[in-house]
C-alpha positions as CSV (number, residue, x, y, z in Angstrom):
1,M,40.8,-59.4,6.1
2,V,38.7,-60.6,8.9
3,D,35.3,-59.0,9.5
4,G,34.7,-57.7,13.1
5,H,31.2,-59.1,13.1
6,A,32.0,-62.4,11.6
7,D,32.0,-64.2,15.0
8,K,28.3,-63.2,15.7
9,P,25.8,-65.9,14.8
10,A,23.2,-65.0,12.3
11,R,19.7,-64.4,13.7
12,D,17.1,-66.9,12.7
13,P,14.2,-65.0,11.3
14,D,11.8,-67.6,12.9
15,S,13.2,-67.3,16.4
16,P,11.4,-64.9,19.0
17,P,13.0,-61.5,19.6
18,A,15.6,-61.2,22.4
19,P,14.3,-59.8,25.7
20,A,14.6,-56.1,26.3
21,A,17.2,-54.6,28.6
22,P,16.1,-53.8,32.2
23,G,14.2,-50.6,32.3
24,G,12.5,-51.1,28.9
25,P,13.4,-49.5,25.7
26,G,14.9,-46.2,26.0
27,A,15.8,-46.7,29.7
28,G,18.2,-44.1,30.9
29,S,17.4,-41.9,28.0
30,E,16.1,-38.4,28.3
31,P,12.4,-37.9,29.2
32,G,10.2,-37.8,26.2
33,K,12.7,-39.6,24.0
34,G,11.8,-43.2,25.0
35,S,9.3,-45.4,23.5
36,S,5.6,-44.9,24.2
37,P,3.9,-46.9,27.0
38,E,2.5,-50.2,26.2
39,P,-1.2,-50.2,25.3
40,A,-3.7,-51.5,27.8
41,P,-5.0,-55.0,27.2
42,P,-8.4,-55.3,25.6
43,G,-11.3,-54.8,28.1
44,A,-9.2,-53.0,30.7
45,P,-10.7,-49.7,32.0
46,A,-9.2,-46.6,30.7
47,P,-6.9,-44.8,33.1
48,K,-8.4,-41.8,34.9
49,P,-6.8,-38.4,34.0
50,A,-4.9,-36.6,36.8
51,P,-7.3,-34.2,38.7
52,G,-6.7,-30.6,37.7
53,P,-7.5,-27.4,39.6
54,S,-11.2,-26.6,39.6
55,A,-12.5,-23.4,38.4
56,G,-13.1,-21.9,41.9
57,A,-10.2,-23.6,43.7
58,R,-7.4,-21.4,45.2
59,P,-3.8,-22.6,44.6
60,A,-2.0,-23.8,47.7
61,G,-0.3,-21.0,49.5
62,A,-2.3,-18.3,47.8
63,A,-3.8,-15.6,50.0
64,A,-7.6,-15.5,50.7
65,P,-9.5,-12.8,48.7
66,R,-10.0,-9.6,50.6
67,A,-13.5,-8.8,51.8
68,E,-15.1,-5.8,50.1
69,H,-14.6,-2.6,52.2
70,K,-17.9,-1.0,52.9
71,G,-16.7,2.0,54.9
72,A,-16.7,2.6,58.7
73,P,-19.9,2.0,60.6
74,A,-21.9,5.0,61.8
75,P,-21.1,6.1,65.3
76,P,-23.6,5.2,68.0
77,P,-26.1,7.9,68.9
78,G,-25.9,7.3,72.6
79,P,-26.5,4.7,75.3
80,P,-29.8,2.9,75.3
81,D,-30.7,3.7,79.0
82,P,-33.3,1.0,79.2
83,P,-36.4,1.6,81.4
84,P,-37.0,-0.7,84.4
85,P,-39.4,-3.6,83.9
86,A,-43.0,-2.8,84.4
87,D,-43.4,-5.2,87.3
88,L,-40.3,-3.9,89.2
89,P,-41.2,-1.4,92.0
90,L,-39.1,1.7,92.4
91,P,-36.9,1.9,95.5
92,A,-38.0,4.2,98.2
93,W,-35.3,6.8,97.6
94,L,-36.1,7.0,93.9
95,Q,-39.9,7.3,94.6
96,A,-39.2,10.1,97.1
97,L,-36.9,11.9,94.6
98,K,-39.6,11.8,91.9
99,E,-42.1,13.3,94.3
100,A,-39.7,16.0,95.6
101,L,-38.5,17.0,92.1
102,A,-41.8,16.6,90.2
103,G,-41.3,17.3,86.5
104,S,-37.5,17.6,86.9
105,I,-36.5,14.0,86.2
106,D,-35.8,13.3,82.5
107,Q,-35.7,9.5,82.8
108,V,-35.3,6.5,85.1
109,S,-33.2,3.6,83.9
110,Y,-32.5,0.1,85.2
111,W,-29.7,-2.2,84.0
112,V,-28.2,-5.3,85.5
113,G,-29.4,-4.5,89.0
114,D,-28.4,-0.8,89.0
115,W,-30.7,2.2,89.1
116,T,-29.9,5.4,87.2
117,V,-31.8,8.7,87.5
118,I,-31.3,11.2,84.7
119,V,-31.8,14.8,85.7
120,P,-31.4,18.2,83.9
121,A,-28.0,19.9,84.3
122,G,-29.6,22.7,86.3
123,K,-31.0,20.3,88.8
124,V,-27.9,18.2,89.5
125,A,-26.9,19.9,92.8
126,E,-30.5,19.9,94.1
127,A,-31.0,16.3,93.2
128,G,-27.6,15.4,94.8
129,R,-28.5,17.2,98.0
130,F,-31.8,15.3,98.2
131,L,-30.1,11.9,97.6
132,H,-27.5,12.7,100.2
133,D,-29.9,13.9,103.0
134,H,-33.1,11.8,102.5
135,E,-33.5,9.0,105.0
136,A,-34.3,6.5,102.3
137,G,-31.2,7.4,100.3
138,R,-28.3,8.5,102.6
139,F,-25.9,8.5,99.7
140,D,-23.0,10.0,101.6
141,F,-20.2,8.9,99.3
142,C,-19.6,10.0,95.7
143,S,-17.1,7.4,94.5
144,D,-16.7,8.7,91.0
145,V,-17.6,11.4,88.5
146,T,-16.9,10.6,84.9
147,A,-18.1,11.5,81.4
148,V,-18.9,9.9,78.1
149,D,-18.6,11.7,74.8
150,W,-21.3,11.2,72.1
151,P,-20.3,13.6,69.4
152,T,-23.3,13.1,67.1
153,R,-25.8,14.0,69.9
154,A,-27.0,17.5,70.6
155,Q,-26.4,17.1,74.3
156,R,-22.9,15.7,73.6
157,F,-21.7,14.6,77.0
158,D,-23.1,12.2,79.7
159,L,-21.9,13.2,83.2
160,V,-22.2,10.1,85.5
161,Y,-22.1,10.4,89.3
162,C,-21.6,7.1,91.0
163,L,-23.1,7.2,94.5
164,Y,-23.0,4.9,97.5
165,S,-24.5,4.8,101.0
166,T,-22.1,3.6,103.7
167,R,-25.1,3.4,106.1
168,L,-27.6,1.5,104.0
169,H,-25.2,-0.2,101.6
170,H,-26.9,0.5,98.3
171,R,-25.7,2.2,95.1
172,A,-27.2,4.5,92.5
173,R,-26.1,6.5,89.5
174,M,-27.1,10.1,88.7
175,K,-26.7,11.1,85.1
176,V,-26.7,14.5,83.4
177,R,-26.8,15.2,79.7
178,V,-24.8,18.3,78.7
179,A,-24.2,20.2,75.5
180,D,-20.8,21.3,74.4
181,G,-20.0,24.5,76.1
182,E,-22.8,24.2,78.7
183,A,-21.7,24.6,82.3
184,V,-22.9,22.4,85.1
185,P,-23.3,23.3,88.8
186,S,-20.7,21.7,91.0
187,V,-21.6,19.1,93.6
188,T,-18.6,19.7,95.8
189,G,-20.9,21.4,98.4
190,V,-22.7,18.0,98.7
191,W,-19.8,15.6,98.3
192,P,-16.3,17.1,98.9
193,S,-14.8,14.1,97.2
194,A,-16.1,15.4,93.9
195,N,-13.5,18.2,93.9
196,W,-10.8,16.4,92.1
197,L,-13.2,14.2,90.1
198,E,-14.8,17.3,88.5
199,R,-11.4,18.7,87.8
200,E,-10.6,15.5,85.9
201,V,-13.8,15.7,83.8
202,Y,-12.9,19.4,83.0
203,D,-9.4,18.4,82.1
204,M,-10.3,15.4,79.9
205,F,-13.6,16.6,78.3
206,G,-13.7,20.4,78.8
207,V,-16.9,20.4,80.8
208,R,-17.0,23.4,83.1
209,F,-18.5,23.3,86.6
210,T,-19.9,26.5,88.1
211,G,-19.2,27.0,91.8
212,H,-16.2,24.8,91.9
213,P,-13.6,26.1,94.4
214,D,-10.5,25.4,92.2
215,L,-11.4,24.4,88.7
216,R,-8.2,23.8,86.8
217,R,-6.4,20.9,85.1
218,I,-5.4,18.0,87.2
219,L,-3.7,15.5,84.8
220,M,-2.4,17.6,81.9
221,P,-0.1,20.6,82.1
222,D,-1.8,23.9,82.4
223,E,-0.8,25.0,78.9
224,W,-2.0,21.8,77.2
225,Q,-4.2,22.3,74.2
226,G,-7.5,20.5,73.9
227,H,-9.1,17.8,76.0
228,P,-7.7,14.3,75.3
229,Q,-10.8,12.1,76.0
230,R,-13.0,13.9,73.5
231,K,-13.8,11.6,70.5
232,D,-12.6,14.3,68.1
233,Y,-9.2,14.8,69.8
234,P,-6.4,13.8,67.4
235,L,-4.8,10.5,68.2
236,E,-1.3,12.0,67.6
237,G,-1.9,14.8,70.1
238,P,-1.9,18.6,69.3
239,G,0.3,19.2,66.3
240,E,2.5,22.0,67.4
241,L,3.3,20.3,70.7
242,L,3.9,16.8,69.2
243,M,7.3,15.5,70.3
244,E,8.6,12.0,70.0
245,S,10.8,12.1,73.1
246,P,9.6,13.0,76.6
247,L,13.0,14.6,77.2
248,D,12.2,17.1,74.4
249,W,9.0,18.1,76.3
250,L,11.0,18.6,79.5
251,K,13.5,20.8,77.7
252,L,10.7,22.9,76.2
253,R,9.1,23.2,79.7
254,Q,12.4,24.1,81.3
255,S,13.2,26.8,78.6
256,A,9.8,28.3,79.1
257,D,10.4,28.5,82.9
258,E,13.8,30.1,82.4
259,S,12.4,32.7,80.0
260,S,9.7,33.6,82.5
261,I,12.4,34.1,85.2
262,K,14.4,36.4,83.0
């Protein structure tokens, strides 16, 4: 019987070992099951360990930590209304107004080239007439009447009258501070253009003007609840009239009109 390994030559114990197969011992085997890496030669520096995540590092793709919520900031108490510089002379129309309404001017303000005179609510028509008629003023055009709501202030609303002189080409602002529910004299007798402007202020803020020839809503329907530009007006509108579709509002309005006819 012939041995299957009889044709292989015997290995000489004094001969060097045969070279390893490409890839080294354990090549092609599963990870972790091969032989350990060869040791570094004497005197070679030790390999540096792979850098790991630091204690405060954030993993890649992780969201940044949220800032601590400290609550909403306090609402502003009102506009600063800065006084004019001490070395800036008053314009002639303003000096004349201070002399004519002595003790009836609350404050004079100057900001980025514009003069503002703040008067009591009861003096607004009188001050307006003076600014319209006086030769140094000649403010014959009321370009706008608007309001600003400061809910935390006792005199909650600022009424702002923007005036212009078409003859002398200068501008001014007249401002009135008004408490909630306080009525203000209308200036429609001085500037007819204030008619619709005062109606808009009444519609949006609820400020009433005594002596107005036709004080009613101008933008919202007559049956609308509340005044939309007040700071405490709900953002979603009045609850019982809240409707997602404008068509639903029109249907409601039409049904109300039909019921009134019947």
